[in-house]
C-alpha positions as CSV (number, residue, x, y, z in Angstrom):
1,M,14.5,30.6,14.6
2,T,12.8,31.8,17.6
3,L,11.9,29.5,20.5
4,L,8.1,29.9,19.7
5,A,8.7,29.0,16.0
6,K,10.8,25.9,17.0
7,W,8.0,24.8,19.4
8,L,5.3,25.3,16.8
9,T,7.3,23.4,14.2
10,S,7.9,20.5,16.6
11,V,4.1,20.4,17.5
12,L,3.1,20.4,13.9
13,I,5.5,17.6,13.0
14,S,4.4,15.6,16.0
15,E,0.8,15.9,15.0
16,V,1.5,14.7,11.5
17,F,3.1,11.6,12.8
18,L,0.7,11.0,15.7
19,F,-2.5,11.6,13.8
20,S,-1.8,10.3,10.3
21,Q,-2.5,7.0,8.6
22,S,0.2,4.9,6.9
23,L,0.4,1.9,4.7
24,R,3.3,-0.5,4.8
25,V,4.4,-3.4,2.7
26,T,5.5,-6.5,4.5
27,P,9.0,-7.7,3.5
28,S,8.9,-10.9,1.4
29,H,11.3,-13.3,-0.3
30,T,11.0,-16.3,-2.5
31,D,12.9,-18.2,-5.2
32,L,12.3,-18.9,-8.8
33,R,10.3,-22.1,-8.1
34,T,8.1,-20.9,-5.2
35,P,5.3,-18.3,-5.3
36,G,5.7,-15.5,-2.9
37,V,3.3,-13.1,-1.2
38,F,3.5,-9.7,0.3
39,S,0.8,-7.9,2.3
40,V,-0.2,-4.2,2.4
41,S,-1.3,-3.2,5.9
42,I,-2.8,0.0,7.2
43,E,-2.0,1.7,10.6
44,S,-4.4,4.4,11.8
45,P,-4.6,6.2,15.1
46,P,-7.8,5.5,17.1
47,G,-10.8,7.2,15.7
48,K,-9.0,8.2,12.5
49,A,-9.3,5.1,10.3
50,P,-10.6,5.7,6.8
51,V,-13.7,4.0,5.5
52,A,-12.3,3.7,1.9
53,L,-8.9,3.7,0.3
54,Q,-7.4,4.0,-3.2
55,W,-3.8,3.5,-4.2
56,E,-1.5,2.4,-7.0
57,F,1.3,0.0,-6.7
58,S,4.1,-0.9,-9.1
59,V,6.6,-3.7,-9.5
60,P,9.3,-4.5,-12.0
61,P,8.7,-7.0,-14.7
62,V,10.9,-9.7,-13.0
63,I,7.8,-10.7,-11.1
64,A,4.3,-11.7,-12.4
65,I,1.1,-10.7,-10.8
66,S,-2.4,-11.5,-12.2
67,M,-5.6,-9.9,-11.0
68,A,-6.6,-13.2,-9.3
69,D,-3.3,-12.9,-7.3
70,I,-4.5,-9.7,-5.5
71,T,-6.8,-10.6,-2.7
72,I,-8.5,-8.8,0.2
73,G,-6.7,-8.9,3.5
74,K,-8.1,-9.9,6.9
75,A,-8.5,-6.3,8.2
76,A,-10.4,-5.1,5.2
77,E,-12.5,-8.3,5.0
78,S,-13.6,-7.9,8.6
79,A,-14.8,-4.3,7.9
80,P,-16.4,-5.6,5.5
81,K,-15.0,-4.0,2.3
82,S,-14.7,-5.0,-1.3
83,L,-11.5,-4.8,-3.3
84,T,-11.2,-3.9,-6.9
85,C,-7.9,-3.7,-8.8
86,A,-6.9,-3.2,-12.4
87,T,-3.7,-3.1,-14.4
88,K,-2.8,0.5,-15.3
89,A,-1.2,1.6,-18.5
90,N,2.3,3.0,-18.0
91,K,2.4,6.7,-18.7
92,P,5.8,7.1,-20.2
93,A,6.3,4.3,-22.8
94,T,9.8,3.9,-21.4
95,S,8.6,2.8,-17.9
96,R,9.3,-0.9,-17.4
97,R,7.3,-1.2,-14.2
98,M,3.9,-3.0,-14.0
99,R,1.3,-0.7,-12.5
100,Y,-1.9,-1.6,-10.7
101,A,-4.7,0.6,-9.3
102,C,-6.8,-0.6,-6.4
103,I,-9.9,0.7,-4.5
104,L,-11.0,-0.7,-1.2
105,A,-14.5,0.5,-0.2
106,G,-18.0,-0.5,0.9
107,G,-20.2,0.4,3.8
108,R,-19.5,3.0,6.5
109,D,-17.4,0.9,8.9
110,P,-13.8,2.0,9.3
111,I,-10.9,-0.1,8.0
112,T,-9.3,-1.6,11.0
113,N,-5.5,-1.8,11.4
114,G,-3.9,-4.7,9.8
115,P,-3.6,-6.4,6.3
116,I,-5.9,-4.9,3.7
117,V,-4.5,-6.7,0.7
118,D,-2.4,-9.8,0.0
119,V,-0.5,-9.9,-3.3
120,H,0.8,-13.3,-4.6
121,Y,3.6,-13.2,-7.1
122,R,5.9,-15.4,-9.1
123,A,9.4,-14.8,-10.3
124,K,9.5,-14.8,-14.1
125,W,13.2,-15.5,-14.2
126,D,16.1,-16.0,-11.9
127,A,17.1,-12.7,-10.4
128,N,20.1,-14.0,-8.5
129,G,19.3,-12.5,-5.1
130,A,18.0,-9.2,-6.6
131,Q,16.2,-6.8,-4.3
132,I,12.9,-5.9,-6.0
133,R,11.2,-2.6,-5.1
134,V,7.4,-2.6,-4.6
135,A,6.1,1.0,-4.5
136,L,2.7,2.2,-3.2
137,E,1.8,5.6,-4.6
138,N,-1.1,8.1,-5.0
139,I,-2.6,6.8,-1.8
140,L,-5.8,8.5,-0.7
141,G,-8.3,7.5,2.1
142,A,-11.8,8.8,2.7
143,S,-13.3,9.5,6.1
144,A,-16.9,8.6,7.1
145,D,-17.9,12.1,6.2
146,A,-16.3,11.8,2.7
147,K,-13.3,14.0,3.5
148,P,-10.1,13.1,1.8
149,I,-7.3,11.6,3.9
150,P,-3.9,11.9,2.2
151,I,-1.5,9.1,3.0
152,P,2.2,9.2,2.2
153,N,3.8,7.0,-0.5
154,V,5.7,4.0,0.7
155,D,7.9,1.2,-0.7
156,E,9.5,-2.0,0.4
157,I,12.0,-4.5,-0.9
158,I,11.2,-8.1,-1.8
159,E,13.9,-10.5,-2.6
160,I,14.1,-13.2,-5.3
161,R,16.8,-15.7,-4.5
């Protein structure tokens, strides 16, 4: 690879990381008797925050989440935005993960960095220290001028003790 090609590649990779938005799931742990909570947060570079977001998240059936358990986070609430989530049918009948689709939108104010959603959950059975994967997928933001902002998928581990 030529020196110019290496330089261009490093500049492009740097720009992807410097100017892209990301979601993250906060680590969480609980036990069989205590409800747990994890948050989904957004991080955007200055001037690049989306005004709306949509995403899906999935969890294994060892934890229970109802629609009332999914609440708007502080950063989204201060924008102010509205949150709508719904359970989603599993595509392959063999999938054992529970899927939820969420949309965060309303107004033209950008979504500030920080928690956009809090998800309260309960262990359905003793998982003996199992690490449970929470996956956020099909994430898409929208800019103030209605341009799509693709955001990479992410996952995190929560622990049931």
